[in-house]
N, C-alpha and C positions, 0 to 999 in steps of 0.2 A: 757548253752550250746550255741553256736554261729554257725550258718550256713551262709556262705557265696554264694551267687549265681552270678556268672559272665556271664553278658547278653551282645550280640551283638545289642540289639533292643536299639536305642538312646532314651533319654529323650530329652526333649527342655524346655529352661529355660521359667519359667513362667512370668506375667506381673508384679509381685510383689516379693519381697523376700520371701523365703521359700517355693515356689510354683513352681512346674515343670508340665510339659505336657507330657502326655504319650500315645502311641497307645491304644485305649479304650479296645480292646480285651487282649492284653497284658496285661494292668493294671489290668483287672478283673482276670486274670490268676494269677498274682501275689499276689494280695490281697487273693485270695483263699489259695495259698500255705502258705503265710505268718501267716493268720489264724490257718491253719492247723499245722503248726510248733508251734505257740504260744501255741496252746492248749496243746502240749505235752513238754512246756518248753523250746523250743528254740526260740531264738532272731534270726529273718532273717534280713541279710545285704544283699543289692543289689548293684552290681557294675556295673556300665554300662555309655557308653560315652554319655557326655552331650552338646547338640548343643546349640549354644547361641540364636537361632530364628529357627521360624517355617517357612517352604517355604509354598507358595499355592500350589506348585506341590505335597509335601506330602500329604497337607490338601485334595487335590482334589481324592487322593486314599485311604485316611484312616480316619477312625473317632478318634477324639482325645480328651481325658478328662484331667483336672487339678487334681493335688493332691497335699493338704497342707501337707508338708513333718512332721510338728509337730502332725498331726492327723493320719497318714499313720501307719500300722502295721508292718512296716520294717523300716529298716536304709538306706538311700542311700548315696552311695558313688561316686562321679562322676569320670569319666574317661576322659581323651583328646579326643576331637571330631575328626573324620575324615569323608572324603566321598569318596574321591579317593584312587587309589593305591599309588600315591606319597605322600599324606596326611599321609596315613597309616604309610609308610615307616618312616615318619618323627618323628611320636608319639609312634612308636613302642616300643622302648626301655623305654619311659617314662611310657608305660603301664605296662610293664615287672615291672619297679622299684615299682610303685604305689601297684601292686598286690603282690610283694616281701614284702613291707612294712606292708600290711594287713594280710597276710596269717598266722603270729605267733598269732594273735587275734582271730582265729576262730577253730573249733573243725572239720567241715564239709565244703567242698566246691563241688558246684555244677557247671558242665560246660556242654557245648552242642557242636554241629559241625557247628553252625551258624555263619554268618558273612562275609562281603564283603568288600574288596577283598579276606582276608584272614580269616579263622576262628578264632573266638577270644580265643574260647577253645585251638585251636591248637596252638595259639600263646603263650599263658602261659603254656601249658601241660609241657615243658622241666623243669620248675621251679617247677612245682605241683608234678611231679612225682618222685622228690628227697626228697621230705619231707613226714613226718609220719601223717600229716592231712589225715583223712578219704575223699575218693574221689568218688563222685556221677555224674555218667555221664547220661544225658538224651536225648533221641531222641524222636521228635514228629514223624520223618517218616524217611525213608531212605534216607539220603541226598545225595547220589552219582548219581541218573538219572538226577536230575536237574541241576547239575553241568556239566555232561556229555553234556547235552544238549547246555548250555551255552560255553561249551568247543568248541564244534563244529561250532559254530556261528562264523560269521567275515569273510573278506576276505583276511586278511592277514596272510599267514602261519606261521610266526614266532610267531604272538601272539597266533594263535591257538594251538601251538606246545606248548607254555608256559602255556596256561590255561590247556591243556591236562596234563602237569606234574605236574602243581598244583592240579589237579582233583586225581592224583596217590598219591601225598603226603597227600591230604586230607583223602583218603581212607586207606592210611597206618597209618595215625594219629588214627582215628576212631578205625580201628583194636587193637590197641595198648591200648587205652582207655577203649575199652570193655574188654581186656584181662587181664588188670593191675588194674582196678579201683576196689573199694570196692563193688559197687552196681551199677548196668546198670537197668535205667526206659526207656521202649520203649513204645511209644503210638500207634504202627502200629506194626503187624506182618510182614511187610517186612523188619523191622530192623534185626530181627532174622534170617530171610532168607538170608540176606546180609552177616551176620557175624557168621554163623552157626558154622564155625570152631572154633570159640573161645566163642561160647554162652555157658554158664554153670551154675550152680545153684543160681550164684549171680545175675544173668540177668533176669529181669522180664518184662512181657508185660502187661500193665495196659490200657487197651482200654478206650478213653473218647471222647465224642462227642465234648468237648470244650464249651459246652454251660451250662451258669449256671442254678442251680435250680429255680432261680428266674423267668424263662422265661418258666418253665414247666407248662402245663395246667392241664386240667381236662380229665377224660373219656369222650368220645362222646356217645351219645346215638341218633343216628340217627333217624329222623322222617318218619316213614313207608308210611306217606300219601303224602310225596312230593317225586319228583325226586331225586335219588342219585347224587350229584354233585361230579364229577371229576374234580382234579385240575391238570394240568400239566405246566412244564415250555415250554412256546413256543420257538421255535427256527427255522430259516429257513434252517439250516444247515442239508443236507440228514443224515448224521452221528448220528443225533439225533433221527430218526426216527419218528418224530411227524406224519407223513403220515400213518404209522401203527395204531397210537392211533385213528386218525379220521376213519379211517376203520373200526376198532373194534367196536368203538363206534356206528357208523352207522349200522353196522351188529346188534349189541346188540338191537338197537333201532326197527331194522326190525322184530327182535324176540321179540317184545313187551317189553322189559325192558325200565323202565322210568329212563334215564340217561341225566343230562346235563353236558356241558364239559366247564371248565373255564381255559381258555389259557391266560399264561401272555408272555410278550415279545413284540418286534417290529415285529408283523407278518403283518402289512399293507405293509411292502416290502418284503413279500413272496407272489407273485401273485400265484403260483403254488399250495400252500396250502390253500389260500383262495378259489380258483377254485375248489378245491378237496371237500373243505366243501359244496360248492354249487353243485357239481356233487351228492355228496351223499345225499343231500337235507337234511341237518342238521342244516342249517343256523339259523333258531329260536331255536337251542337248543346248540348253541356254544355262548358262551360270550367272547370276546376280551377285556381283562382286559388292555392289553398296558403294557410299563414297570412299574415295582413297585418299589417304594424307599423301602429301606431296612428296614426302621424303621416299614414300613406299611405291610410287609409280614405277620407277625404273625394274622393281621385284615383279610386278604385275606384267610389265611389258614384254621381260624378258620370257615369261610363260607363254607368250603367243606366237604365231608364224606370220599375221598379217594384221596392219590396222586398217579399217575401213571406216570412211566418213561419208555420210550422204545429205549435206546441207542443200536446203532448197533456196537460200539466198546466200549472199555472198559472205561467206564465213569461211576463214581459215583457222583452223584448231590449232592453237599453240601445242597442242600434244604431239603434233606431228613433228617437232624439232626434236623433241626428246626421244620419240619413237624411231626417228631415223638414225639418232645419234646410239641407239641401243641396236641397230642393225636391222631394224624391223621394215620390210616393205610396206608400201601404202598405196591404198586404191580409194580415190574420192570421186566425186560428183564434179562437173565442170560447173564453176560457177562465174567465171571471166576474171577471178583475182590473178594479180601480176605472180602471186606465190606459187601457182599451178605450175609456173615454168620449171619449178624445182623438180617437178616429177617427171621431165623430160629427160633425164640423163640414166634412165634405166631402172631407177630404183622405186618407181611407182608406176600407177597407170591412172588415167583419167576416163572416168565414164560420162555420157552425156546424161546430163540432169533429168531425173525422171523416169529413166530406164530401167525399171527393175529387171526386165527380161535380159539385157545386156550385162548388168551387174551379177545377175547370178550366172550366166555363161563365163564370165571372168572369173568367179569363184570356182565354179566347176573346173576351168581349165587349170587354176593354180593348186587347186586341190590333188590335181592328178600329174602335176607337172613340178614336183619338190626340186627338181635342179634349176628350174626357172627361178624358183622362190629364191634358192640358194644365191644364185647370180644377182637378184634385185638386192638381196642383202649385202653383197659384196660391194654393189654401186652406193646403197645407202650409206654405208661406213665410210667410202672414198667422198663423198660429197660432206658429210659431216667432218671430216677433216679439212677438207678445203673451206669449209664455211665457219669453222670454229673461231670461238673468240679469240686466241692467240694467234690465229692466221690471219684474221682481220686486222689486227693492232700491227702485227709485223708488217703487213702490206702498206698499212698506213704511215708507220715510222720511215719506211723506205722511201715513199713518196715524200714526207717531209723534208727528209735528208738529202734526197735528190734534187728537190725543188729549191733548197735554200743554200745547200752545199755543192751541187753540181757533180755529186759523185756517187 
Protein backbone atom coordinates (compact mmCIF):
# COMPACT_ATOMS: atom_id res chain seq x y z
CA UNK A 1 0.00 0.00 0.00
CA UNK A 2 1.23 3.48 -0.83
CA UNK A 3 0.04 6.77 0.64
CA UNK A 4 0.75 10.11 -1.02
CA UNK A 5 0.87 13.26 1.13
CA UNK A 6 0.69 16.51 -0.84
CA UNK A 7 2.17 19.37 1.18
CA UNK A 8 2.59 23.07 0.47
CA UNK A 9 5.53 23.33 2.88
CA UNK A 10 8.59 23.81 0.67
CA UNK A 11 11.75 21.75 0.88
CA UNK A 12 15.09 23.30 -0.01
CA UNK A 13 17.93 21.78 -1.97
CA UNK A 14 20.80 20.66 0.25
CA UNK A 15 24.47 21.34 -0.26
CA UNK A 16 25.07 17.84 -1.63
CA UNK A 17 23.10 15.51 -3.93
CA UNK A 18 20.37 13.48 -2.27
CA UNK A 19 20.06 15.89 0.65
CA UNK A 20 17.24 18.36 1.25
CA UNK A 21 16.49 20.82 4.04
CA UNK A 22 13.07 21.25 5.60
CA UNK A 23 11.39 23.14 8.40
CA UNK A 24 12.45 21.26 11.54
CA UNK A 25 8.99 21.00 13.11
CA UNK A 26 7.42 19.85 9.86
CA UNK A 27 10.15 17.25 9.33
CA UNK A 28 9.55 15.85 12.82
CA UNK A 29 5.81 15.63 12.03
CA UNK A 30 6.49 13.96 8.68
CA UNK A 31 8.92 11.43 10.17
CA UNK A 32 6.39 10.53 12.86
CA UNK A 33 3.68 9.99 10.25
CA UNK A 34 5.99 7.95 8.04
CA UNK A 35 7.02 5.66 10.89
CA UNK A 36 3.38 5.16 11.95
CA UNK A 37 2.32 4.30 8.40
CA UNK A 38 5.40 2.14 7.75
CA UNK A 39 4.54 0.14 10.87
CA UNK A 40 1.20 -0.82 9.26
CA UNK A 41 2.80 -1.71 5.94
CA UNK A 42 2.30 1.56 4.07
CA UNK A 43 4.99 3.34 2.08
CA UNK A 44 4.70 7.10 2.47
CA UNK A 45 5.33 9.37 -0.51
CA UNK A 46 5.60 13.10 0.12
CA UNK A 47 5.06 15.57 -2.71
CA UNK A 48 6.06 19.18 -2.04
CA UNK A 49 7.65 22.20 -3.79
CA UNK A 50 11.45 22.11 -3.92
CA UNK A 51 13.14 25.48 -3.71
CA UNK A 52 16.67 25.72 -5.16
CA UNK A 53 18.06 27.72 -2.25
CA UNK A 54 17.35 28.71 1.32
CA UNK A 55 17.00 32.43 2.04
CA UNK A 56 18.31 34.18 5.14
CA UNK A 57 14.80 35.59 5.66
CA UNK A 58 13.39 32.06 5.94
CA UNK A 59 16.20 31.03 8.29
CA UNK A 60 15.53 34.03 10.53
CA UNK A 61 12.01 32.78 11.22
CA UNK A 62 12.39 28.99 11.26
CA UNK A 63 14.72 26.23 12.34
CA UNK A 64 15.77 23.99 9.47
CA UNK A 65 17.01 20.39 9.49
CA UNK A 66 18.76 18.35 6.81
CA UNK A 67 17.52 14.97 5.68
CA UNK A 68 19.42 12.44 3.59
CA UNK A 69 16.73 11.04 1.31
CA UNK A 70 18.30 7.57 1.11
CA UNK A 71 17.87 7.26 4.90
CA UNK A 72 14.44 8.87 5.15
CA UNK A 73 11.36 6.77 6.07
CA UNK A 74 9.52 8.32 3.12
CA UNK A 75 9.92 8.93 -0.62
CA UNK A 76 10.23 12.55 -1.71
CA UNK A 77 8.74 13.77 -5.00
CA UNK A 78 9.58 17.41 -5.81
CA UNK A 79 7.06 19.85 -7.24
CA UNK A 80 7.93 23.09 -9.07
CA UNK A 81 8.81 25.91 -6.68
CA UNK A 82 6.88 29.15 -6.38
CA UNK A 83 6.67 32.05 -3.98
CA UNK A 84 4.49 34.73 -5.56
CA UNK A 85 1.03 34.58 -7.12
CA UNK A 86 2.54 35.15 -10.55
CA UNK A 87 5.00 32.29 -10.08
CA UNK A 88 2.22 30.02 -8.88
CA UNK A 89 0.10 30.71 -11.96
CA UNK A 90 3.12 29.90 -14.11
CA UNK A 91 3.64 26.44 -12.57
CA UNK A 92 0.06 25.50 -11.64
CA UNK A 93 -0.56 23.40 -14.75
CA UNK A 94 2.75 21.58 -14.26
CA UNK A 95 1.85 20.82 -10.64
CA UNK A 96 -1.44 19.31 -11.80
CA UNK A 97 0.34 17.29 -14.49
CA UNK A 98 2.84 15.87 -12.03
CA UNK A 99 0.11 15.02 -9.55
CA UNK A 100 -1.93 13.30 -12.28
CA UNK A 101 1.13 11.25 -13.27
CA UNK A 102 1.61 10.01 -9.71
CA UNK A 103 -1.94 9.39 -8.57
CA UNK A 104 -2.20 6.06 -10.37
CA UNK A 105 0.73 4.73 -8.32
CA UNK A 106 -0.87 5.19 -4.88
CA UNK A 107 -3.82 3.89 -2.88
CA UNK A 108 -4.43 6.83 -0.54
CA UNK A 109 -3.93 10.59 -0.98
CA UNK A 110 -3.78 13.09 1.89
CA UNK A 111 -4.34 16.78 1.25
CA UNK A 112 -4.95 19.85 3.39
CA UNK A 113 -6.08 23.48 3.08
CA UNK A 114 -2.61 25.02 3.43
CA UNK A 115 -0.67 26.99 0.85
CA UNK A 116 -0.14 30.50 -0.43
CA UNK A 117 -1.32 32.21 -2.59
CA UNK A 118 -3.67 29.27 -3.25
CA UNK A 119 -4.12 26.09 -1.24
CA UNK A 120 -2.23 23.23 -2.88
CA UNK A 121 -4.99 20.83 -1.89
CA UNK A 122 -7.53 23.16 -3.50
CA UNK A 123 -5.41 23.22 -6.67
CA UNK A 124 -5.41 19.44 -7.16
CA UNK A 125 -8.89 18.73 -5.76
CA UNK A 126 -10.61 18.86 -9.20
CA UNK A 127 -8.34 16.00 -10.30
CA UNK A 128 -8.48 14.03 -7.06
CA UNK A 129 -12.26 14.07 -6.66
CA UNK A 130 -12.70 12.33 -10.05
CA UNK A 131 -10.50 9.38 -9.09
CA UNK A 132 -11.29 6.26 -7.07
CA UNK A 133 -8.23 6.75 -4.90
CA UNK A 134 -9.05 6.98 -1.19
CA UNK A 135 -9.02 10.58 0.01
CA UNK A 136 -7.87 11.88 3.40
CA UNK A 137 -8.19 15.54 4.34
CA UNK A 138 -6.24 16.83 7.33
CA UNK A 139 -6.76 20.14 9.15
CA UNK A 140 -4.41 21.39 11.85
CA UNK A 141 -6.96 24.08 12.76
CA UNK A 142 -9.74 26.16 11.21
CA UNK A 143 -7.97 27.82 8.24
CA UNK A 144 -10.58 30.50 7.55
CA UNK A 145 -10.00 33.14 10.30
CA UNK A 146 -6.37 33.74 9.32
CA UNK A 147 -7.35 34.06 5.68
CA UNK A 148 -10.17 36.47 6.52
CA UNK A 149 -7.69 38.63 8.43
CA UNK A 150 -5.33 38.55 5.45
CA UNK A 151 -8.16 39.42 3.05
CA UNK A 152 -9.07 42.48 5.11
CA UNK A 153 -5.50 43.81 4.98
CA UNK A 154 -4.08 46.19 2.40
CA UNK A 155 -5.20 49.55 1.04
CA UNK A 156 -6.12 48.49 -2.49
CA UNK A 157 -9.91 47.83 -2.61
CA UNK A 158 -9.61 45.69 -5.74
CA UNK A 159 -6.98 43.46 -4.14
CA UNK A 160 -9.02 43.16 -0.94
CA UNK A 161 -12.06 42.11 -2.98
CA UNK A 162 -9.97 39.52 -4.85
CA UNK A 163 -8.62 38.13 -1.58
CA UNK A 164 -12.11 37.97 -0.07
CA UNK A 165 -13.27 36.00 -3.11
CA UNK A 166 -10.31 33.66 -2.64
CA UNK A 167 -11.35 33.07 0.98
CA UNK A 168 -14.88 32.15 -0.08
CA UNK A 169 -13.48 29.73 -2.67
CA UNK A 170 -11.18 28.19 -0.06
CA UNK A 171 -14.07 27.69 2.37
CA UNK A 172 -16.18 26.13 -0.39
CA UNK A 173 -13.33 23.75 -1.23
CA UNK A 174 -12.87 22.78 2.42
CA UNK A 175 -16.59 22.11 2.78
CA UNK A 176 -16.62 19.91 -0.32
CA UNK A 177 -13.47 18.10 0.81
CA UNK A 178 -14.98 17.35 4.23
CA UNK A 179 -18.20 16.15 2.62
CA UNK A 180 -16.71 14.02 -0.16
CA UNK A 181 -13.47 12.68 1.33
CA UNK A 182 -13.25 9.18 2.76
CA UNK A 183 -11.62 10.33 5.99
CA UNK A 184 -11.23 13.73 7.68
CA UNK A 185 -8.69 14.32 10.45
CA UNK A 186 -8.80 17.55 12.48
CA UNK A 187 -6.36 18.47 15.22
CA UNK A 188 -8.52 21.21 16.72
CA UNK A 189 -12.24 21.34 17.66
CA UNK A 190 -12.65 24.61 15.72
CA UNK A 191 -12.61 22.59 12.48
CA UNK A 192 -15.73 20.68 13.43
CA UNK A 193 -17.41 23.92 14.49
CA UNK A 194 -16.65 25.50 11.12
CA UNK A 195 -17.93 22.55 9.07
CA UNK A 196 -20.62 21.24 11.41
CA UNK A 197 -23.21 21.01 8.61
CA UNK A 198 -21.12 18.46 6.66
CA UNK A 199 -19.41 16.76 9.61
CA UNK A 200 -20.29 13.07 9.93
CA UNK A 201 -18.96 9.75 11.20
CA UNK A 202 -16.03 9.73 8.76
CA UNK A 203 -14.66 12.86 10.47
CA UNK A 204 -12.44 12.62 13.54
CA UNK A 205 -10.81 15.13 15.87
CA UNK A 206 -7.43 13.95 17.15
CA UNK A 207 -5.92 16.49 19.49
CA UNK A 208 -2.13 16.79 19.60
CA UNK A 209 0.29 19.24 21.13
CA UNK A 210 2.59 18.63 18.16
CA UNK A 211 5.46 17.80 20.52
CA UNK A 212 7.50 14.63 20.19
CA UNK A 213 7.67 12.06 22.97
CA UNK A 214 11.41 12.76 23.16
CA UNK A 215 10.74 16.17 24.77
CA UNK A 216 8.50 14.75 27.52
CA UNK A 217 10.07 14.91 30.97
CA UNK A 218 9.35 13.17 34.25
CA UNK A 219 6.97 13.82 37.15
CA UNK A 220 7.95 16.76 39.36
CA UNK A 221 8.22 16.34 43.10
CA UNK A 222 8.58 19.91 44.41
CA UNK A 223 10.82 20.33 47.44
CA UNK A 224 8.63 21.53 50.38
CA UNK A 225 11.69 23.11 52.00
CA UNK A 226 12.07 25.82 49.34
CA UNK A 227 9.71 28.48 47.92
CA UNK A 228 7.37 27.48 45.10
CA UNK A 229 8.76 28.86 41.84
CA UNK A 230 6.17 30.31 39.44
CA UNK A 231 7.18 30.73 35.80
CA UNK A 232 5.36 33.18 33.52
CA UNK A 233 5.76 34.65 30.06
CA UNK A 234 6.59 38.29 30.65
CA UNK A 235 4.90 40.78 28.36
CA UNK A 236 4.42 44.57 28.55
CA UNK A 237 1.09 44.31 26.75
CA UNK A 238 -1.82 45.03 29.14
CA UNK A 239 -3.93 42.31 27.52
CA UNK A 240 -1.53 39.68 28.87
CA UNK A 241 -2.51 40.65 32.43
CA UNK A 242 0.96 40.33 33.92
CA UNK A 243 0.09 43.02 36.47
CA UNK A 244 -2.63 40.68 37.79
CA UNK A 245 -0.07 37.95 38.41
CA UNK A 246 2.35 40.35 40.13
CA UNK A 247 -0.42 41.54 42.47
CA UNK A 248 -1.54 37.95 43.17
CA UNK A 249 1.99 36.85 44.04
CA UNK A 250 2.43 39.90 46.28
CA UNK A 251 -0.89 39.20 48.06
CA UNK A 252 0.01 35.53 48.51
CA UNK A 253 3.38 36.47 50.01
CA UNK A 254 1.73 38.92 52.43
CA UNK A 255 -0.32 35.95 53.61
CA UNK A 256 2.95 34.06 54.33
CA UNK A 257 3.04 31.96 51.14
CA UNK A 258 6.61 31.14 50.09
CA UNK A 259 6.62 31.97 46.37
CA UNK A 260 9.25 33.17 43.88
CA UNK A 261 8.28 34.56 40.46
CA UNK A 262 10.39 33.95 37.33
CA UNK A 263 9.50 36.20 34.39
CA UNK A 264 10.79 35.83 30.85
CA UNK A 265 10.63 38.45 28.11
CA UNK A 266 11.95 41.97 27.60
CA UNK A 267 10.45 43.60 30.68
CA UNK A 268 13.20 46.20 31.07
CA UNK A 269 11.17 48.16 28.51
CA UNK A 270 8.03 47.86 30.64
CA UNK A 271 8.56 50.54 33.33
CA UNK A 272 4.99 50.29 34.64
CA UNK A 273 5.45 46.61 35.48
CA UNK A 274 8.89 47.17 37.01
CA UNK A 275 7.43 49.97 39.14
CA UNK A 276 4.53 47.72 40.19
CA UNK A 277 7.02 45.09 41.39
CA UNK A 278 8.70 47.79 43.48
CA UNK A 279 5.39 49.11 44.85
CA UNK A 280 4.37 45.60 45.89
CA UNK A 281 7.78 45.20 47.58
CA UNK A 282 8.60 41.86 45.97
CA UNK A 283 11.74 42.89 44.02
CA UNK A 284 13.87 40.32 45.85
CA UNK A 285 11.39 37.56 45.00
CA UNK A 286 11.10 38.27 41.26
CA UNK A 287 13.72 37.06 38.82
CA UNK A 288 13.77 38.72 35.39
CA UNK A 289 15.10 36.12 32.97
CA UNK A 290 15.00 38.29 29.86
CA UNK A 291 14.25 36.81 26.43
CA UNK A 292 14.95 33.06 26.40
CA UNK A 293 16.16 31.33 23.21
CA UNK A 294 13.79 28.59 22.07
CA UNK A 295 16.29 25.77 22.63
CA UNK A 296 16.82 26.83 26.27
CA UNK A 297 13.13 26.92 27.24
CA UNK A 298 13.06 23.36 28.63
CA UNK A 299 16.00 24.17 30.92
CA UNK A 300 14.25 27.19 32.44
CA UNK A 301 10.89 25.43 32.71
CA UNK A 302 12.57 22.59 34.57
CA UNK A 303 13.62 25.05 37.29
CA UNK A 304 10.00 25.98 38.06
CA UNK A 305 7.13 24.31 39.92
CA UNK A 306 4.16 25.99 38.25
CA UNK A 307 3.33 27.89 35.04
CA UNK A 308 0.81 30.72 35.35
CA UNK A 309 -0.85 32.79 32.60
CA UNK A 310 -3.34 35.60 33.14
CA UNK A 311 -4.53 36.64 29.65
CA UNK A 312 -7.37 39.17 29.55
CA UNK A 313 -8.36 38.25 25.99
CA UNK A 314 -8.72 34.89 24.25
CA UNK A 315 -5.14 33.76 24.10
CA UNK A 316 -3.65 30.35 24.73
CA UNK A 317 0.11 30.47 25.17
CA UNK A 318 1.91 27.76 23.13
CA UNK A 319 4.41 27.57 25.98
CA UNK A 320 1.71 25.61 27.81
CA UNK A 321 2.31 22.61 25.58
CA UNK A 322 6.03 22.53 26.29
CA UNK A 323 5.51 23.22 29.99
CA UNK A 324 3.04 20.38 30.28
CA UNK A 325 5.43 18.06 28.46
CA UNK A 326 8.10 18.89 31.04
CA UNK A 327 5.65 17.97 33.80
CA UNK A 328 4.87 21.52 34.86
CA UNK A 329 1.36 22.09 36.31
CA UNK A 330 -0.53 25.11 34.96
CA UNK A 331 -2.88 27.82 36.21
CA UNK A 332 -4.61 30.20 33.80
CA UNK A 333 -7.43 32.69 33.59
CA UNK A 334 -10.61 31.46 31.92
CA UNK A 335 -10.92 33.04 28.45
CA UNK A 336 -13.36 30.62 26.81
CA UNK A 337 -10.89 28.93 24.48
CA UNK A 338 -11.45 25.22 23.69
CA UNK A 339 -7.85 24.58 24.73
CA UNK A 340 -8.77 25.24 28.36
CA UNK A 341 -10.50 21.85 28.37
CA UNK A 342 -6.99 20.40 28.42
CA UNK A 343 -6.67 21.58 32.02
CA UNK A 344 -9.65 19.52 33.12
CA UNK A 345 -7.60 16.35 33.56
CA UNK A 346 -6.00 17.18 36.89
CA UNK A 347 -2.97 18.78 35.23
CA UNK A 348 -4.00 22.39 35.82
CA UNK A 349 -6.51 24.87 37.20
CA UNK A 350 -8.63 27.59 35.56
CA UNK A 351 -9.39 30.79 37.50
CA UNK A 352 -12.18 33.29 36.65
CA UNK A 353 -10.67 36.01 34.49
CA UNK A 354 -9.66 39.09 36.46
CA UNK A 355 -10.15 37.52 39.88
CA UNK A 356 -6.79 38.42 41.45
CA UNK A 357 -7.97 37.40 44.93
CA UNK A 358 -8.92 33.93 43.70
CA UNK A 359 -5.62 33.60 41.84
CA UNK A 360 -3.76 34.50 45.03
CA UNK A 361 -5.72 31.86 46.99
CA UNK A 362 -4.85 29.21 44.38
CA UNK A 363 -1.16 30.13 44.60
CA UNK A 364 -1.27 29.98 48.39
CA UNK A 365 -2.94 26.54 48.37
CA UNK A 366 -0.46 25.09 45.89
CA UNK A 367 2.54 26.55 47.68
CA UNK A 368 1.41 24.74 50.84
CA UNK A 369 0.33 21.48 49.20
CA UNK A 370 3.34 20.12 47.34
CA UNK A 371 1.72 16.70 47.05
CA UNK A 372 -1.05 18.28 44.97
CA UNK A 373 1.60 19.87 42.74
CA UNK A 374 3.25 16.46 42.32
CA UNK A 375 -0.11 14.88 41.40
CA UNK A 376 -0.78 17.64 38.85
CA UNK A 377 2.67 17.07 37.41
CA UNK A 378 1.95 13.36 37.00
CA UNK A 379 -1.28 14.15 35.15
CA UNK A 380 0.56 16.66 32.92
CA UNK A 381 3.01 13.95 31.86
CA UNK A 382 0.18 11.49 31.22
CA UNK A 383 -1.67 13.97 29.03
CA UNK A 384 1.47 14.90 27.13
CA UNK A 385 2.07 11.27 26.24
CA UNK A 386 -1.57 10.83 25.17
CA UNK A 387 -1.36 13.98 23.02
CA UNK A 388 2.15 13.52 21.63
CA UNK A 389 2.99 13.81 17.95
CA UNK A 390 3.69 10.09 17.70
CA UNK A 391 0.46 9.08 19.43
CA UNK A 392 -1.59 11.31 17.12
CA UNK A 393 -0.03 9.75 14.02
CA UNK A 394 -0.45 6.21 15.36
CA UNK A 395 -4.14 6.95 15.95
CA UNK A 396 -4.51 8.41 12.47
CA UNK A 397 -2.66 5.48 10.91
CA UNK A 398 -4.98 3.00 12.64
CA UNK A 399 -8.03 4.91 11.40
CA UNK A 400 -6.74 4.84 7.85
CA UNK A 401 -5.88 1.15 8.06
CA UNK A 402 -9.20 0.20 9.65
CA UNK A 403 -11.21 2.30 7.22
CA UNK A 404 -9.47 1.15 4.07
CA UNK A 405 -8.63 -2.43 5.02
CA UNK A 406 -11.35 -3.29 7.52
CA UNK A 407 -8.84 -4.65 10.02
